N, CA and C atoms as a LAMMPS dump frame, in Angstrom:
ITEM: TIMESTEP
0
ITEM: NUMBER OF ATOMS
180
ITEM: BOX BOUNDS ff ff ff
-5.0000000000000000e+02 5.0000000000000000e+02
-5.0000000000000000e+02 5.0000000000000000e+02
-5.0000000000000000e+02 5.0000000000000000e+02
ITEM: ATOMS id mol type element x y z
1 1 1 N 0.746 -1.095 0.29
2 1 2 C -0.474 -0.185 -0.268
3 1 3 C 0.431 1.259 -0.076
4 2 1 N 1.942 1.008 0.011
5 2 2 C 3.258 2.004 0.394
6 2 3 C 2.447 3.41 1.375
7 3 1 N 1.83 3.173 1.978
8 3 2 C 1.481 4.323 3.72
9 3 3 C 2.331 4.065 4.569
10 4 1 N 2.833 5.184 5.728
11 4 2 C 2.921 5.536 7.089
12 4 3 C 1.9 4.655 7.864
13 5 1 N 2.091 4.526 9.213
14 5 2 C 1.527 3.862 9.9
15 5 3 C 0.487 5.187 10.112
16 6 1 N 1.233 6.684 10.262
17 6 2 C 0.825 8.18 10.355
18 6 3 C -0.011 8.303 9.09
19 7 1 N 0.464 7.927 7.654
20 7 2 C -0.756 8.618 6.877
21 7 3 C -2.074 7.517 6.584
22 8 1 N -1.811 6.307 6.495
23 8 2 C -2.889 5.757 6.757
24 8 3 C -4.066 5.387 8.117
25 9 1 N -3.402 6.099 9.133
26 9 2 C -4.603 6.84 10.082
27 9 3 C -5.113 8.074 9.409
28 10 1 N -4.24 8.648 9.292
29 10 2 C -4.812 10.174 8.67
30 10 3 C -6.041 9.861 7.909
31 11 1 N -5.151 9.764 6.383
32 11 2 C -6.769 9.008 5.609
33 11 3 C -7.413 8.303 5.318
34 12 1 N -7.13 7.237 6.338
35 12 2 C -8.978 6.851 6.874
36 12 3 C -9.469 7.714 7.712
37 13 1 N -9.285 8.026 8.5
38 13 2 C -10.39 8.833 9.382
39 13 3 C -11.248 9.742 8.505
40 14 1 N -10.106 10.77 6.809
41 14 2 C -10.151 11.67 6.178
42 14 3 C -11.321 10.883 5.114
43 15 1 N -11.32 10.173 5.239
44 15 2 C -12.199 9.06 4.131
45 15 3 C -13.328 8.967 4.983
46 16 1 N -12.981 7.923 5.468
47 16 2 C -14.233 6.554 6.274
48 16 3 C -14.032 7.589 7.478
49 17 1 N -13.957 8.173 8.214
50 17 2 C -14.556 9.277 9.091
51 17 3 C -13.931 7.557 10.332
52 18 1 N -12.84 6.913 9.926
53 18 2 C -13.045 6.23 11.147
54 18 3 C -11.812 5.44 11.904
55 19 1 N -11.107 6.215 13.34
56 19 2 C -9.743 6.453 13.771
57 19 3 C -9.367 5.892 14.735
58 20 1 N -7.894 5.849 14.248
59 20 2 C -7.183 4.464 15.02
60 20 3 C -6.239 5.283 15.272
61 21 1 N -5.587 4.59 15.428
62 21 2 C -3.784 4.821 16.324
63 21 3 C -2.867 4.709 15.801
64 22 1 N -1.961 5.117 15.494
65 22 2 C -0.283 4.943 13.914
66 22 3 C 0.433 3.894 15.595
67 23 1 N 0.681 2.605 14.753
68 23 2 C 1.886 1.818 15.109
69 23 3 C 2.538 2.729 16.337
70 24 1 N 3.052 4.06 14.574
71 24 2 C 4.301 4.333 15.537
72 24 3 C 4.975 4.827 16.836
73 25 1 N 2.865 5.548 17.499
74 25 2 C 3.229 6.206 18.293
75 25 3 C 3.463 5.246 19.156
76 26 1 N 4.135 4.079 19.176
77 26 2 C 4.384 2.855 20.516
78 26 3 C 5.757 2.142 19.957
79 27 1 N 6.488 3.549 19.239
80 27 2 C 7.61 2.972 18.327
81 27 3 C 8.326 2.397 18.047
82 28 1 N 9.489 2.618 17.534
83 28 2 C 10.123 2.444 16.239
84 28 3 C 8.941 0.876 15.531
85 29 1 N 9.371 0.084 16.065
86 29 2 C 9.134 -1.4 15.946
87 29 3 C 7.004 -1.664 15.071
88 30 1 N 6.643 0.005 15.855
89 30 2 C 4.648 -0.319 15.325
90 30 3 C 4.351 0.398 14.163
91 31 1 N 5.991 0.949 13.314
92 31 2 C 5.06 1.453 12.228
93 31 3 C 4.525 0.018 11.241
94 32 1 N 3.681 0.426 10.195
95 32 2 C 3.46 -0.314 9.491
96 32 3 C 2.168 -1.164 10.855
97 33 1 N 1.756 -0.521 11.227
98 33 2 C 0.83 -1.576 12.498
99 33 3 C -0.22 -0.117 12.61
100 34 1 N -1.431 -0.141 13.032
101 34 2 C -2.392 0.135 14.089
102 34 3 C -2.814 -0.357 14.826
103 35 1 N -3.146 0.701 15.672
104 35 2 C -4.201 -0.577 16.84
105 35 3 C -5.204 0.63 16.479
106 36 1 N -5.869 -0.529 17.024
107 36 2 C -8.516 -0.047 16.808
108 36 3 C -8.758 -0.791 18.694
109 37 1 N -9.481 0 18.61
110 37 2 C -10.702 -0.072 19.687
111 37 3 C -11.66 -0.957 20.19
112 38 1 N -11.698 -1.377 20.633
113 38 2 C -12.783 -2.425 20.555
114 38 3 C -14.584 -2.747 21.074
115 39 1 N -14.006 -1.405 21.72
116 39 2 C -15.533 -0.646 22.643
117 39 3 C -16.165 0.087 22.198
118 40 1 N -17.166 -1.455 21.042
119 40 2 C -18.763 -0.821 20.911
120 40 3 C -18.998 -2.298 20.72
121 41 1 N -20.625 -0.967 19.708
122 41 2 C -21.624 -2.496 19.864
123 41 3 C -20.661 -2.467 18.447
124 42 1 N -21.326 -4.513 18.575
125 42 2 C -21.353 -5.269 17.504
126 42 3 C -21.277 -4.26 15.541
127 43 1 N -22.982 -4.073 16.053
128 43 2 C -23.167 -3.358 14.606
129 43 3 C -22.352 -1.757 14.356
130 44 1 N -21.923 -0.89 15.314
131 44 2 C -20.568 -0.137 14.73
132 44 3 C -19.426 -0.801 14.938
133 45 1 N -18.825 -1.765 15.138
134 45 2 C -17.501 -2.383 14.656
135 45 3 C -18.102 -2.922 13.636
136 46 1 N -19.058 -4.238 13.204
137 46 2 C -19.207 -4.182 11.85
138 46 3 C -19.082 -2.895 9.993
139 47 1 N -19.757 -2.044 10.913
140 47 2 C -19.941 -1.155 10.17
141 47 3 C -18.156 -0.104 10.08
142 48 1 N -17.528 -0.588 11.023
143 48 2 C -16.45 0.314 10.964
144 48 3 C -15.657 -0.46 10.308
145 49 1 N -15.155 -2.448 10.212
146 49 2 C -15.256 -2.989 8.821
147 49 3 C -14.892 -2.671 7.966
148 50 1 N -16.954 -2.622 7.167
149 50 2 C -16.902 -2.978 6.62
150 50 3 C -15.811 -1.119 5.361
151 51 1 N -16.015 -0.08 6.534
152 51 2 C -15.095 0.997 5.196
153 51 3 C -13.668 1.213 5.857
154 52 1 N -13.234 -0.072 6.926
155 52 2 C -12.047 -0.235 6.787
156 52 3 C -11.558 -1.148 5.757
157 53 1 N -12.739 -1.432 5.475
158 53 2 C -12.115 -2.925 4.088
159 53 3 C -12.595 -1.924 2.676
160 54 1 N -13.408 -1.05 2.607
161 54 2 C -13.716 0.219 1.477
162 54 3 C -12.41 0.439 1.656
163 55 1 N -11.747 1.281 2.301
164 55 2 C -9.961 2.263 2.419
165 55 3 C -8.968 1.611 2.37
166 56 1 N -8.374 -0.065 2.288
167 56 2 C -7.632 -0.7 1.701
168 56 3 C -8.163 -1.27 0.72
169 57 1 N -9.346 -1.221 0.34
170 57 2 C -9.967 -2.201 -0.53
171 57 3 C -9.63 -1.042 -2.438
172 58 1 N -9.391 0.379 -2.306
173 58 2 C -9.447 1.032 -2.836
174 58 3 C -8.052 1.378 -3.376
175 59 1 N -7.079 0.528 -2.388
176 59 2 C -5.463 0.537 -2.235
177 59 3 C -4.936 -0.384 -2.771
178 60 1 N -5.653 -1.711 -3.057
179 60 2 C -5.224 -3.022 -4.103
180 60 3 C -4.869 -3.536 -5.134
């Protein structure tokens, strides 16, 4: 995909209104990863997964 974890998190928020934490904020080894909170209803989690899938699908 060619994005840093910061770029991924920023673009995901802008395009799909999904907030994640870039892994790089947890140290150098975290780049290339994101962190998500699952403290939400199953309905909201399903919608979030669909938005993330759409976001990634546009880039592959």
